C-alpha positions as CSV (number, residue, x, y, z in Angstrom):
1,M,6.7,-34.1,11.4
2,N,10.1,-35.8,11.5
3,D,11.6,-33.7,8.7
4,K,12.7,-30.4,10.0
5,T,12.5,-28.1,7.0
6,K,12.9,-24.4,7.8
7,I,10.2,-22.1,6.5
8,K,11.7,-19.1,4.8
9,F,9.6,-16.1,5.1
10,P,9.7,-13.4,2.5
11,V,11.2,-10.2,3.9
12,P,8.5,-7.8,2.5
13,L,5.8,-9.9,4.2
14,L,7.7,-9.7,7.5
15,I,8.0,-6.0,7.1
16,L,4.3,-5.7,6.5
17,D,3.6,-7.9,9.5
18,V,5.8,-5.8,11.8
19,F,4.2,-2.6,10.6
20,G,0.7,-4.1,10.9
21,T,1.5,-5.3,14.5
22,L,2.6,-1.7,15.4
23,L,-0.5,-0.2,13.9
24,L,-2.7,-2.8,15.7
25,A,-0.9,-2.1,19.0
26,V,-1.3,1.7,18.7
27,G,-5.0,1.2,17.7
28,L,-5.7,-1.1,20.7
29,Y,-3.9,1.3,23.0
30,G,-6.0,4.2,21.7
31,Q,-9.2,2.2,22.0
32,V,-8.7,0.5,25.4
33,A,-5.9,2.1,27.5
34,D,-6.1,5.7,26.6
35,P,-8.4,7.6,29.0
36,N,-9.0,10.5,26.6
37,P,-10.4,9.9,23.2
38,V,-7.2,11.3,21.7
39,T,-7.1,8.9,18.8
40,P,-10.4,9.0,17.0
41,Y,-8.8,6.8,14.4
42,A,-8.2,3.9,16.8
43,L,-10.7,1.5,15.1
44,A,-9.2,2.3,11.7
45,L,-5.7,1.6,12.9
46,I,-6.9,-1.8,14.3
47,I,-8.5,-2.7,11.0
48,V,-5.6,-1.6,8.8
49,G,-3.1,-3.2,11.2
50,A,-4.9,-6.5,11.0
51,A,-5.2,-6.2,7.2
52,L,-1.5,-5.7,6.9
53,M,-0.9,-8.9,8.9
54,L,-3.0,-11.0,6.6
55,P,-0.6,-11.6,3.7
56,L,1.9,-13.4,6.0
57,I,-0.8,-15.5,7.5
58,V,-2.1,-16.4,4.1
59,H,1.4,-17.3,2.9
60,I,2.0,-19.5,5.9
61,I,-1.3,-21.3,5.4
62,A,-0.6,-21.8,1.7
63,R,2.8,-23.2,2.4
64,I,1.4,-25.6,5.0
65,S,-1.4,-26.8,2.8
66,A,1.0,-27.2,-0.2
67,S,3.4,-29.4,1.9
68,S,0.7,-31.8,3.0
C-alpha cells in the first residue's frame, strides 16, 4: 500500500452512481419517512437506484482485483 496510484473513475459510471443514489434516497424517503403512502413506487425506486449503483462498484472491485 505504499504506492499511491490514483484511481480514475469513468465519468459515465459516476453519473450513473449519482443518479442511482438520488433514486435510492427518494425511494427510502418514500418508504420510511413519508407518513402518507404518496409514493407507491418507493420499492421500485430503491431497487432501480441500487441497480444503477452496481456498475461503479463492480468497476472498483475489478480494478482492485486486477492490481493485486
